C-alpha positions in Angstrom: 22.1 7.7 -40.1 22.5 4.3 -41.0 24.8 3.5 -43.8 23.6 2.0 -47.2 21.2 -0.7 -46.6 22.4 -4.2 -47.2 20.1 -7.6 -47.2 20.8 -9.3 -44.1 21.2 -13.0 -43.5 21.6 -15.0 -40.1 25.5 -15.2 -41.5 26.0 -11.5 -42.2 24.4 -10.3 -38.8 26.2 -12.7 -36.8 29.6 -11.4 -38.5 29.0 -8.0 -38.2 31.6 -6.1 -36.2 32.7 -2.3 -35.3 34.8 -0.9 -37.8 38.5 0.0 -36.7 39.0 3.5 -34.5 35.0 3.5 -34.3 34.1 5.3 -31.0 30.2 5.9 -31.0 27.5 3.6 -32.2 26.9 3.1 -36.2 24.0 1.9 -37.7 23.0 -0.7 -40.7 19.7 -0.8 -42.3 18.2 -4.1 -43.5 17.6 -4.2 -47.4 14.9 -6.7 -46.7 12.7 -5.1 -44.3 11.9 -1.7 -44.5 12.4 0.4 -41.4 14.8 -2.2 -39.8 18.3 -1.3 -38.6 20.6 -2.9 -36.4 23.0 -0.6 -34.2 26.5 -1.5 -33.5 28.4 -0.3 -30.5 32.0 0.0 -30.4 32.2 -2.9 -27.6 30.4 -4.9 -30.6 26.8 -5.2 -28.7 24.0 -5.2 -31.3 20.7 -3.8 -30.7 17.6 -4.1 -33.3 15.5 -1.2 -33.9 13.0 0.3 -36.5 12.3 3.5 -37.6 8.9 4.6 -39.1 6.2 7.5 -39.4 3.2 7.6 -37.0 0.5 10.2 -37.7 3.3 12.2 -39.9 5.9 12.1 -37.1 9.1 10.1 -37.1 9.5 7.5 -34.5 12.1 5.4 -33.6 11.7 1.9 -31.6 14.1 -0.5 -30.0 13.3 -4.2 -30.6 15.6 -6.1 -28.5 19.6 -7.0 -28.6 21.1 -9.5 -31.0 21.3 -12.5 -30.5 18.4 -12.8 -28.0 16.4 -11.2 -30.6 17.3 -13.2 -34.1 17.0 -11.7 -37.5 13.7 -13.5 -38.4 11.7 -12.3 -35.0 13.2 -8.8 -35.5 11.8 -8.5 -38.9 8.5 -9.6 -37.6 8.3 -7.0 -35.2 9.7 -4.5 -37.4 6.3 -5.3 -39.8 4.0 -5.5 -37.0 4.9 -1.8 -35.9 4.9 -0.5 -39.6 1.3 -2.1 -40.0 0.3 -0.4 -36.6 1.7 2.8 -37.6 -0.4 2.7 -40.7 -3.5 2.8 -38.3 -2.0 5.4 -36.2 -0.8 3.4 -33.4 2.8 4.1 -32.2 5.2 1.3 -31.1 4.6 2.0 -27.4 0.8 1.3 -28.1 1.3 -1.7 -29.9 3.6 -3.1 -27.1 1.1 -2.1 -24.5 -2.0 -3.7 -26.6 0.2 -6.8 -26.6 0.9 -7.0 -23.1 -2.8 -6.5 -22.2 -3.6 -9.7 -24.2 -2.3 -11.7 -21.3 -2.1 -9.2 -18.3 -4.4 -9.6 -15.4 -5.7 -7.1 -13.2 -3.3 -8.3 -10.2 -0.4 -8.2 -12.5 -1.4 -4.8 -13.6 -1.7 -3.5 -10.4 1.9 -4.7 -9.4 3.1 -2.5 -12.4 0.9 0.5 -11.2 2.4 0.1 -7.7 5.9 0.0 -8.9 5.5 3.2 -11.0 4.4 5.0 -8.0 6.4 3.4 -5.4 9.4 6.3 -5.6 6.8 9.1 -5.3 5.1 7.7 -2.3 5.6 7.4 1.2 6.3 3.5 2.0 3.2 3.7 4.4 1.0 5.0 1.5 2.3 1.8 -1.0 1.5 -0.7 2.1 -2.1 0.7 2.4 -2.6 0.5 -1.4 -1.3 -2.9 -1.7 -3.5 -4.1 1.3 -6.7 -2.6 0.1 -6.2 -4.0 -3.5 -5.0 -7.4 -1.7 -8.0 -7.7 0.6 -10.8 -6.1 -1.4 -10.2 -6.3 -5.4 -7.7 -9.4 -6.0 -10.6 -11.9 -4.3 -13.1 -10.5 -6.9 -11.4 -9.6 -10.2 -7.8 -10.2 -9.6 -7.6 -12.9 -12.2 -9.2 -11.2 -14.6 -7.5 -10.0 -17.7 -7.0 -6.1 -17.4 -8.7 -5.3 -20.9 -11.8 -7.0 -20.2 -12.7 -5.0 -17.0 -16.1 -3.4 -17.4 -18.4 -1.3 -15.1 -20.2 -4.4 -13.7 -16.7 -5.5 -12.3 -16.6 -2.0 -10.4 -20.1 -2.4 -9.0 -19.1 -6.0 -7.8 -16.1 -5.1 -6.3 -17.4 -2.2 -4.4 -20.6 -4.3 -3.3 -18.4 -6.9 -1.9 -16.7 -4.5 0.4 -20.1 -3.2 1.5 -21.1 -6.5 2.0 -18.6 -6.9 4.9 -20.1 -4.0 6.6 -17.5 -1.1 5.4 -19.2 1.0 3.2 -16.9 3.9 3.9 -14.2 1.6 2.9 -16.1 0.6 -0.1 -16.0 4.2 -0.9 -12.0 4.3 -0.8 -11.7 1.2 -2.6 -13.6 2.4 -5.6 -11.5 5.5 -5.7 -8.2 3.5 -5.5 -9.5 1.4 -8.2 -10.6 4.0 -10.6 -6.9 5.7 -10.2 -5.8 2.5 -11.0 -7.7 2.0 -14.1 -6.8 5.8 -15.4 -3.2 4.8 -15.2 -4.0 1.4 -17.3 -5.5 4.1 -19.8 -2.5 6.0 -20.1 -0.4 3.0 -20.6 -2.6 1.8 -23.1 -3.5 -1.5 -21.2 -7.1 -0.6 -21.6 -9.0 1.7 -24.1 -10.7 3.4 -21.7 -12.0 3.6 -18.0 -15.5 2.1 -17.5 -17.8 5.1 -17.1 -19.5 5.4 -13.6 -19.8 8.2 -11.5 -19.4 7.9 -7.7 -22.6 9.0 -6.5 -24.0 6.2 -8.8 -21.7 3.7 -7.5 -22.8 4.8 -4.1 -26.3 4.2 -5.0 -25.7 0.7 -6.8 -23.4 -0.8 -4.5 -24.1 0.7 -1.4 -20.8 2.8 -0.9 -21.2 5.4 1.7 -20.1 9.0 1.3 -17.2 9.7 3.7 -17.5 11.9 6.4 -15.7 12.8 9.5 -16.7 10.3 12.2 -17.3 11.2 15.6 -17.9 7.8 17.4 -16.1 7.0 20.5 -16.7 4.1 22.6 -18.6 4.4 25.7 -17.3 3.7 28.8 -19.1 0.4 29.1 -17.8 -0.5 25.5 -14.5 0.3 26.6 -14.4 -1.7 29.7 -15.8 -4.7 27.7 -13.5 -4.1 24.9 -10.4 -4.4 27.5 -11.9 -7.6 29.1 -13.3 -9.4 25.8 -9.5 -9.0 24.5 -8.1 -11.3 26.8 -10.4 -14.0 25.7 -9.6 -13.6 21.9 -6.2 -15.4 21.9 -2.7 -13.9 22.8 -1.9 -12.2 19.5 -5.3 -11.1 18.9 -5.6 -9.7 22.3 -2.0 -8.1 22.5 -3.0 -6.1 19.5 -6.0 -5.0 20.6 -4.5 -3.9 24.2 -1.7 -2.1 22.5 -4.4 -0.4 20.6 -6.2 0.7 23.7 -3.1 1.4 25.8 -1.2 3.8 23.1 -4.0 5.3 21.2 -1.7 4.8 18.0 -2.9 3.8 14.8 -4.0 0.2 13.5 -0.8 -0.5 11.1 1.7 1.3 13.7 0.7 -1.2 16.2 0.5 -4.0 13.9 3.7 -3.1 12.0 5.6 -2.5 15.6 9.0 -3.8 15.5 11.2 -4.7 18.3 14.2 -2.4 16.9 11.8 0.3 17.8 11.3 -0.5 21.5 13.5 0.6 24.3 12.4 -1.4 27.2 14.9 -0.1 29.7 13.8 3.6 28.6 10.0 2.5 28.4 9.7 4.0 25.1 8.7 3.0 21.7 9.9 5.1 18.8 7.5 4.9 15.6 10.2 5.8 12.5 9.1 8.8 10.2 9.3 6.2 7.2 6.1 4.7 8.5 4.3 7.5 10.4 1.8 9.4 9.0 3.4 13.0 9.7 6.7 11.5 8.3 8.4 12.6 11.5 9.8 10.0 14.1 6.9 9.6 17.2 8.1 8.6 20.4 5.2 6.8 22.6 5.9 6.5 26.5 5.3 3.0 27.1 3.0 2.5 30.6 3.7 -0.5 33.1 0.5 -2.2 31.2 1.8 -1.8 28.0 5.3 -3.3 29.1 3.5 -6.2 30.6 2.3 -7.0 27.4 5.7 -6.5 25.6 7.5 -8.6 28.2 5.1 -11.4 27.6 5.9 -11.5 23.9 9.7 -11.2 24.3 11.9 -14.1 23.8 15.7 -13.7 24.2 17.4 -12.3 21.3 14.3 -11.3 19.7 14.1 -9.6 16.5 11.5 -8.8 13.7 7.8 -7.7 14.4 6.4 -7.6 17.8 3.2 -9.2 16.5 4.2 -11.4 13.9 2.1 -13.3 11.4 0.7 -16.7 12.5 3.0 -19.5 11.3 5.4 -16.9 9.9 7.5 -14.9 12.3 9.0 -13.0 9.3 5.5 -11.3 8.5 3.5 -9.0 10.7 0.1 -9.9 12.4 -2.4 -9.5 9.4 -5.6 -10.5 11.2 -6.8 -6.9 12.3 -10.5 -6.7 10.2 -10.9 -10.3 11.8 -9.9 -8.9 15.3 -12.4 -6.0 15.0 -15.3 -8.3 13.7 -14.7 -10.7 16.9 -14.2 -7.5 19.2 -17.6 -6.1 17.9 -19.1 -9.3 18.7 -17.8 -9.9 22.1 -18.6 -6.1 23.3 -22.0 -6.3 21.7 -24.6 -3.3 21.7 -24.5 -1.3 18.2 -21.3 -3.1 17.1 -20.5 -0.1 14.5 -17.1 1.0 16.2 -14.0 0.6 14.3 -10.2 0.3 15.3 -9.6 3.9 14.6 -12.3 5.0 17.2 -10.5 3.4 20.0 -7.8 6.1 19.2 -10.4 8.7 19.2 -11.6 7.5 22.3 -8.3 7.8 23.9 -8.2 11.4 22.9 -11.6 12.4 24.1 -10.7 10.5 27.4 -7.4 12.3 27.7 -9.5 15.8 27.9 -11.9 14.1 30.2 -9.0 13.5 32.4 -7.9 16.8 32.6 -5.0 16.3 30.3 -4.1 19.8 28.7 -4.8 19.9 24.9 -0.8 20.1 23.6 0.0 17.1 25.7 -3.0 15.1 24.2 -2.5 16.2 20.9 1.2 15.0 21.3 0.1 11.4 22.7 -1.6 10.7 19.6 1.4 12.2 17.3 -0.4 15.4 16.0 1.8 17.9 15.3 1.4 21.4 16.8 0.4 24.0 14.3 1.4 27.7 13.4 3.7 29.6 15.5 3.6 27.1 18.3 5.4 24.4 16.0 8.0 26.9 15.3 8.8 27.9 18.7 7.5 25.4 21.3 10.0 22.6 20.9 9.4 21.0 24.3 8.7 17.2 23.5 6.6 17.1 26.6 7.6 13.3 27.4 6.9 13.4 30.9 3.7 15.0 30.7 2.7 12.4 27.9 4.0 9.5 30.3 1.8 10.8 33.0 -1.1 11.4 30.6 -0.9 7.6 29.6 -0.8 6.4 33.0 -3.9 8.3 33.8 -5.5 6.7 30.9 -4.3 2.9 31.8 -5.7 3.5 35.1 -9.1 4.8 33.8 -9.1 2.0 31.8 -8.5 -0.2 34.7 -11.6 1.0 36.5 -13.7 0.6 33.8 -12.5 -3.1 33.5 -13.1 -3.7 37.2 -16.8 -2.4 36.5 -17.1 -4.8 33.6 -15.6 -7.9 35.5 -14.6 -7.9 39.1 -12.2 -10.7 38.3 -10.5 -8.9 35.3 -7.7 -6.4 35.9 -5.9 -4.4 33.7 -2.5 -5.7 34.0 -2.3 -9.1 32.1 0.0 -10.7 34.9 -3.3 -10.2 37.2 -5.6 -12.1 34.7 
């Protein structure tokens, strides 16, 4: 409990010291400001705090350390909290309101990600950050979080739809709503803008997400391989590694030299960035090794596909690569990069590869009793499956152009 109050002055606060033999912290109330006190530790550290009643319940809130927070500032903060308490607002709520006065949507999202980081996979955090950076920041990133309204959500979702990604627009909407609900819990906003997902689809054009069944036709796949060779080394190598390995977009985009064993012809994607949270090893065909050999310099480290002009960052042109590839291939132009992965899986079945091996190639984990008792990694079978796939793509590429072969050194 605080000792008897005394009216603080700057000199009094400055000269306060721990008592002889003091082991814990002691509190002294300021007779010049109701509720304000200073806590002094046995080491002489001083911390301001305020005691008050909020909705009939006692509350204790720290105001900062002395001398960083001086007497005048501490008293003003205490008075602000006491005034807010009369209206039923806790110190935490008042802090949140004050932060929200200048808090932008972008800064609020950074705080949101930091709060979730420890409970999410690294890959999930990265996807959330990228989605927000690509689709939300350009539209409302600079807006104050407390001013966000339903019309802003419609604008964000409509902008994604206008880029030709109606399903992604649905995901962006869900992510923004989760973010705003967190902001409401933190008292940065008074409430989440009222809007239903089906209304958002109607107004902004977002599409209800359904399991895709799209695969590239043989003609499209052959044309895609051929076109990749015309889109520049970085973009072309990204697309060709997608086609050859059947791995997910970001697994290829974030490939690091530390994951690649050229001698063993293996690429091991670490569990930290793989969807199953288990290391996944991909056998590298000669065609994939050709791509890697061309990209590797002596003592190469970091990303296999580095960002343009910044080798310390990964390639960030996946969306641009897709748009350029769609245009080059022609036809319906409605396929996605993930459809390439589905095309490989379907192609392996067409080539007579057994289901277990085909599933392991794309990193799917066996289910049920098989998962428990069958521990064979089928690495040789996987390597042979991908070799068959590379040969299949080679034949399609030859059909698309009699001068374009699958191996990069034959181009």
